[in-house]
MARZA-678373 format. One record per residue (C-alpha): x, y, z; residue number from 1; chain. Coordinates in steps of 0.05 Angstrom, whole numbers. Layout:
<rs>
u | v | w | k | c
X | Y | Z | NUM | A
...
</rs>
This chain:
<rs>
u | v | w | k | c
3 | -1 | 0 | 1 | A
58 | 48 | 20 | 2 | A
95 | 28 | -46 | 3 | A
33 | 44 | -89 | 4 | A
26 | 110 | -55 | 5 | A
97 | 128 | -73 | 6 | A
83 | 104 | -143 | 7 | A
19 | 149 | -148 | 8 | A
62 | 212 | -129 | 9 | A
82 | 245 | -195 | 10 | A
152 | 249 | -223 | 11 | A
163 | 324 | -212 | 12 | A
153 | 309 | -138 | 13 | A
195 | 256 | -129 | 14 | A
253 | 294 | -166 | 15 | A
238 | 353 | -127 | 16 | A
240 | 306 | -60 | 17 | A
305 | 277 | -81 | 18 | A
336 | 345 | -95 | 19 | A
308 | 371 | -26 | 20 | A
333 | 312 | 11 | 21 | A
401 | 322 | -24 | 22 | A
402 | 397 | -3 | 23 | A
381 | 379 | 65 | 24 | A
438 | 330 | 75 | 25 | A
490 | 380 | 47 | 26 | A
458 | 436 | 96 | 27 | A
463 | 388 | 157 | 28 | A
538 | 362 | 137 | 29 | A
551 | 439 | 125 | 30 | A
520 | 465 | 191 | 31 | A
550 | 406 | 233 | 32 | A
621 | 419 | 201 | 33 | A
616 | 497 | 216 | 34 | A
591 | 480 | 290 | 35 | A
647 | 428 | 300 | 36 | A
699 | 469 | 272 | 37 | A
680 | 530 | 314 | 38 | A
688 | 485 | 374 | 39 | A
757 | 461 | 352 | 40 | A
780 | 531 | 335 | 41 | A
756 | 551 | 406 | 42 | A
796 | 496 | 434 | 43 | A
855 | 515 | 390 | 44 | A
842 | 590 | 408 | 45 | A
842 | 573 | 481 | 46 | A
907 | 534 | 480 | 47 | A
945 | 588 | 438 | 48 | A
919 | 651 | 469 | 49 | A
907 | 622 | 543 | 50 | A
945 | 561 | 564 | 51 | A
1008 | 572 | 522 | 52 | A
1020 | 640 | 544 | 53 | A
1006 | 625 | 616 | 54 | A
1055 | 568 | 611 | 55 | A
1107 | 615 | 586 | 56 | A
1099 | 670 | 637 | 57 | A
1099 | 620 | 694 | 58 | A
1164 | 588 | 667 | 59 | A
1192 | 656 | 658 | 60 | A
1177 | 674 | 730 | 61 | A
1204 | 610 | 754 | 62 | A
1271 | 629 | 712 | 63 | A
1272 | 697 | 741 | 64 | A
1266 | 677 | 812 | 65 | A
1326 | 629 | 800 | 66 | A
1362 | 689 | 774 | 67 | A
1346 | 727 | 834 | 68 | A
1370 | 669 | 879 | 69 | A
1436 | 662 | 843 | 70 | A
1448 | 739 | 851 | 71 | A
1424 | 734 | 921 | 72 | A
1479 | 677 | 935 | 73 | A
1530 | 719 | 900 | 74 | A
1519 | 779 | 941 | 75 | A
1528 | 733 | 1010 | 76 | A
1592 | 702 | 980 | 77 | A
1623 | 770 | 955 | 78 | A
1664 | 819 | 1004 | 79 | A
1665 | 877 | 948 | 80 | A
1613 | 934 | 964 | 81 | A
1616 | 954 | 891 | 82 | A
1591 | 886 | 870 | 83 | A
1542 | 883 | 921 | 84 | A
1512 | 950 | 899 | 85 | A
1514 | 920 | 829 | 86 | A
1481 | 856 | 848 | 87 | A
1428 | 889 | 891 | 88 | A
1411 | 936 | 829 | 89 | A
1403 | 875 | 785 | 90 | A
1359 | 843 | 836 | 91 | A
1311 | 903 | 841 | 92 | A
1305 | 897 | 765 | 93 | A
1290 | 822 | 771 | 94 | A
1238 | 839 | 829 | 95 | A
1205 | 888 | 782 | 96 | A
1206 | 839 | 723 | 97 | A
1175 | 784 | 767 | 98 | A
1122 | 834 | 794 | 99 | A
1107 | 850 | 723 | 100 | A
1104 | 777 | 704 | 101 | A
1053 | 765 | 763 | 102 | A
1009 | 825 | 737 | 103 | A
1013 | 799 | 660 | 104 | A
989 | 732 | 689 | 105 | A
920 | 760 | 709 | 106 | A
906 | 767 | 636 | 107 | A
911 | 695 | 622 | 108 | A
878 | 665 | 685 | 109 | A
828 | 612 | 663 | 110 | A
789 | 591 | 723 | 111 | A
786 | 597 | 798 | 112 | A
831 | 540 | 813 | 113 | A
883 | 576 | 768 | 114 | A
877 | 641 | 802 | 115 | A
888 | 605 | 874 | 116 | A
949 | 573 | 848 | 117 | A
979 | 636 | 821 | 118 | A
960 | 676 | 885 | 119 | A
996 | 623 | 927 | 120 | A
1057 | 622 | 888 | 121 | A
1058 | 695 | 895 | 122 | A
1047 | 695 | 967 | 123 | A
1104 | 650 | 979 | 124 | A
1149 | 697 | 934 | 125 | A
1129 | 751 | 980 | 126 | A
1149 | 711 | 1041 | 127 | A
1217 | 693 | 1009 | 128 | A
1231 | 770 | 990 | 129 | A
1214 | 791 | 1062 | 130 | A
1267 | 745 | 1085 | 131 | A
1314 | 759 | 1028 | 132 | A
1316 | 833 | 1054 | 133 | A
1338 | 813 | 1124 | 134 | A
1386 | 767 | 1090 | 135 | A
1418 | 822 | 1049 | 136 | A
1421 | 866 | 1107 | 137 | A
1462 | 818 | 1141 | 138 | A
1504 | 807 | 1080 | 139 | A
1520 | 882 | 1077 | 140 | A
1548 | 881 | 1147 | 141 | A
1600 | 832 | 1124 | 142 | A
1570 | 776 | 1170 | 143 | A
1585 | 728 | 1111 | 144 | A
1581 | 662 | 1155 | 145 | A
1509 | 681 | 1186 | 146 | A
1486 | 703 | 1118 | 147 | A
1509 | 640 | 1084 | 148 | A
1475 | 599 | 1145 | 149 | A
1409 | 640 | 1126 | 150 | A
1414 | 627 | 1051 | 151 | A
1424 | 552 | 1056 | 152 | A
1375 | 547 | 1115 | 153 | A
1304 | 584 | 1112 | 154 | A
1320 | 622 | 1050 | 155 | A
1326 | 560 | 1014 | 156 | A
1264 | 532 | 1044 | 157 | A
1224 | 594 | 1026 | 158 | A
1251 | 594 | 958 | 159 | A
1237 | 523 | 942 | 160 | A
1160 | 534 | 967 | 161 | A
1158 | 594 | 922 | 162 | A
1185 | 560 | 861 | 163 | A
1148 | 498 | 875 | 164 | A
1083 | 542 | 870 | 165 | A
1104 | 570 | 803 | 166 | A
1116 | 500 | 783 | 167 | A
1050 | 480 | 803 | 168 | A
1019 | 537 | 761 | 169 | A
1064 | 516 | 701 | 170 | A
1039 | 442 | 710 | 171 | A
967 | 469 | 717 | 172 | A
971 | 502 | 650 | 173 | A
1003 | 444 | 618 | 174 | A
952 | 401 | 639 | 175 | A
896 | 452 | 614 | 176 | A
931 | 453 | 546 | 177 | A
936 | 381 | 540 | 178 | A
864 | 378 | 561 | 179 | A
844 | 432 | 509 | 180 | A
885 | 390 | 460 | 181 | A
850 | 322 | 477 | 182 | A
785 | 358 | 474 | 183 | A
800 | 385 | 404 | 184 | A
823 | 312 | 379 | 185 | A
758 | 290 | 404 | 186 | A
719 | 341 | 368 | 187 | A
758 | 326 | 309 | 188 | A
744 | 252 | 312 | 189 | A
675 | 266 | 326 | 190 | A
671 | 309 | 263 | 191 | A
701 | 257 | 220 | 192 | A
659 | 204 | 250 | 193 | A
591 | 244 | 240 | 194 | A
614 | 264 | 168 | 195 | A
627 | 192 | 148 | 196 | A
562 | 169 | 177 | 197 | A
526 | 224 | 146 | 198 | A
555 | 218 | 76 | 199 | A
543 | 144 | 80 | 200 | A
466 | 153 | 102 | 201 | A
455 | 208 | 53 | 202 | A
489 | 172 | -1 | 203 | A
456 | 106 | 12 | 204 | A
387 | 141 | 13 | 205 | A
400 | 188 | -50 | 206 | A
425 | 117 | -86 | 207 | A
362 | 80 | -67 | 208 | A
321 | 138 | -90 | 209 | A
361 | 144 | -155 | 210 | A
351 | 70 | -163 | 211 | A
279 | 70 | -152 | 212 | A
271 | 129 | -199 | 213 | A
311 | 97 | -250 | 214 | A
270 | 31 | -243 | 215 | A
202 | 69 | -239 | 216 | A
214 | 105 | -303 | 217 | A
256 | 58 | -344 | 218 | A
214 | -4 | -335 | 219 | A
146 | 27 | -357 | 220 | A
172 | 69 | -413 | 221 | A
209 | 8 | -445 | 222 | A
137 | -25 | -438 | 223 | A
110 | 38 | -474 | 224 | A
162 | 35 | -526 | 225 | A
149 | -42 | -542 | 226 | A
75 | -32 | -540 | 227 | A
75 | 29 | -590 | 228 | A
123 | -12 | -634 | 229 | A
72 | -71 | -636 | 230 | A
11 | -25 | -652 | 231 | A
55 | 14 | -705 | 232 | A
59 | -58 | -736 | 233 | A
-10 | -69 | -734 | 234 | A
-16 | -111 | -663 | 235 | A
-77 | -84 | -631 | 236 | A
-79 | -135 | -577 | 237 | A
-33 | -92 | -534 | 238 | A
-44 | -78 | -467 | 239 | A
1 | -40 | -417 | 240 | A
-11 | -64 | -346 | 241 | A
27 | -7 | -308 | 242 | A
-19 | 29 | -259 | 243 | A
-3 | 91 | -220 | 244 | A
-24 | 159 | -219 | 245 | A
40 | 193 | -239 | 246 | A
57 | 220 | -305 | 247 | A
80 | 151 | -333 | 248 | A
16 | 118 | -309 | 249 | A
-29 | 175 | -341 | 250 | A
11 | 167 | -406 | 251 | A
6 | 88 | -401 | 252 | A
-71 | 93 | -391 | 253 | A
-79 | 144 | -447 | 254 | A
-42 | 94 | -493 | 255 | A
-88 | 37 | -470 | 256 | A
-147 | 81 | -486 | 257 | A
-118 | 98 | -555 | 258 | A
-106 | 24 | -569 | 259 | A
-173 | 11 | -543 | 260 | A
-209 | 60 | -586 | 261 | A
-170 | 39 | -651 | 262 | A
-189 | -33 | -639 | 263 | A
-264 | -10 | -633 | 264 | A
-258 | 35 | -698 | 265 | A
-220 | -17 | -739 | 266 | A
-268 | -72 | -716 | 267 | A
-328 | -27 | -730 | 268 | A
-299 | -9 | -801 | 269 | A
-291 | -83 | -818 | 270 | A
-362 | -97 | -797 | 271 | A
-390 | -36 | -831 | 272 | A
-353 | -52 | -897 | 273 | A
-375 | -127 | -894 | 274 | A
-444 | -103 | -891 | 275 | A
-433 | -53 | -949 | 276 | A
-405 | -116 | -988 | 277 | A
-470 | -149 | -975 | 278 | A
-507 | -89 | -1003 | 279 | A
-537 | -73 | -929 | 280 | A
-527 | 3 | -938 | 281 | A
-572 | 18 | -877 | 282 | A
-527 | -15 | -828 | 283 | A
-509 | 27 | -764 | 284 | A
-438 | 34 | -732 | 285 | A
-436 | -3 | -667 | 286 | A
-391 | 48 | -630 | 287 | A
-404 | 116 | -656 | 288 | A
-376 | 143 | -587 | 289 | A
-310 | 122 | -610 | 290 | A
-310 | 168 | -669 | 291 | A
-289 | 233 | -631 | 292 | A
-240 | 288 | -654 | 293 | A
-200 | 273 | -720 | 294 | A
-237 | 202 | -721 | 295 | A
-307 | 232 | -732 | 296 | A
-293 | 246 | -812 | 297 | A
-280 | 170 | -818 | 298 | A
-346 | 152 | -796 | 299 | A
-380 | 214 | -835 | 300 | A
-342 | 187 | -897 | 301 | A
-367 | 113 | -889 | 302 | A
-436 | 140 | -874 | 303 | A
-432 | 185 | -938 | 304 | A
-407 | 125 | -981 | 305 | A
-470 | 80 | -958 | 306 | A
-519 | 134 | -973 | 307 | A
-490 | 145 | -1046 | 308 | A
-488 | 70 | -1056 | 309 | A
-557 | 62 | -1028 | 310 | A
-582 | 121 | -1076 | 311 | A
-547 | 84 | -1136 | 312 | A
-578 | 20 | -1123 | 313 | A
-643 | 52 | -1120 | 314 | A
-628 | 88 | -1183 | 315 | A
-608 | 22 | -1218 | 316 | A
-672 | -13 | -1197 | 317 | A
-714 | 48 | -1222 | 318 | A
-672 | 48 | -1288 | 319 | A
-688 | -29 | -1302 | 320 | A
-763 | -18 | -1294 | 321 | A
-764 | 33 | -1345 | 322 | A
-720 | -2 | -1392 | 323 | A
-775 | -59 | -1390 | 324 | A
-836 | -14 | -1406 | 325 | A
-796 | 19 | -1466 | 326 | A
-784 | -51 | -1491 | 327 | A
-859 | -72 | -1490 | 328 | A
-879 | -8 | -1523 | 329 | A
-822 | -21 | -1574 | 330 | A
-850 | -87 | -1589 | 331 | A
-920 | -64 | -1589 | 332 | A
-902 | -6 | -1640 | 333 | A
-866 | -60 | -1687 | 334 | A
-928 | -106 | -1683 | 335 | A
-973 | -49 | -1705 | 336 | A
-925 | -25 | -1757 | 337 | A
-927 | -99 | -1786 | 338 | A
-1001 | -103 | -1787 | 339 | A
-1004 | -32 | -1826 | 340 | A
-956 | -62 | -1876 | 341 | A
-997 | -126 | -1883 | 342 | A
-1059 | -85 | -1892 | 343 | A
-1029 | -41 | -1941 | 344 | A
-1007 | -97 | -1981 | 345 | A
-1073 | -125 | -1983 | 346 | A
-1102 | -60 | -2007 | 347 | A
-1058 | -58 | -2062 | 348 | A
-1065 | -129 | -2086 | 349 | A
-1141 | -121 | -2081 | 350 | A
-1138 | -58 | -2125 | 351 | A
-1097 | -99 | -2179 | 352 | A
-1147 | -153 | -2179 | 353 | A
-1201 | -104 | -2196 | 354 | A
-1163 | -73 | -2251 | 355 | A
-1148 | -139 | -2283 | 356 | A
</rs>
């Protein structure tokens, strides 16, 4: 029932449905591609514009703190005031760079966890700097041993805490970048999977529709071609069984009706001419309804022919009767002439006898 309903849909609608389905499939694929590509781009942008810069800044901060630590150590072991002044100037510049680094990092904080880790590292660094000021004061007073004990003791512990805090920030951002990269890979795999499934699905449906349309059009068209060829060769026992309400079904029905009408007309003409041959000029057509349109003159010509033949027959019959009466009159006239001639001869003979 469903297949019959599909067959009853006209070809134009079927082709429009095929084209519409193809367009919808392409639109779906395009939309899905754009959305997934946007997500991949967001993940890539997050990596390039957030995670990677944060990693770079955190690593630079850790490097600069190490530079500060090295110069602090040199400050402790040197006994030259000029070198100490130079080292303190360089250490001040490093402190400024580190402070600027902490400020720059705020632009790339991704979430609250990231913020807390950086604030903890900054706090540990501040503790270290506070202790470093005390250490440098001892170092300036040339209390080298005491300063050395401080730098390898509590100062080292404070530095390790600050450095570990920065390393935690670096590790956090690296894991975030890896997670974003994995997310991007998953999105790409999802996009590829959706594309493959969508392409296979749409290609399969389109292929089925195309095959159905080809079969639905090719088979009845071939039957039409074969049927009309047989009709052209004089075979009117042709019947095309295709039934549908689409254009091919309507054409098939029209061809069947045409063949049926031709058969009616030809059978009727055979009957009429057979009756005409038997001089039955009053015979009537058995299917006058078939002679419509350009077929009407055929019946009109046959009817006119029968009328003329009937009139000729009647004239012929009347002509034979007239000929018979004329012959009688001619015969009667001939006998009278003979009688007159005989009478005239007898009168002549009688007159001669009297004279003699």
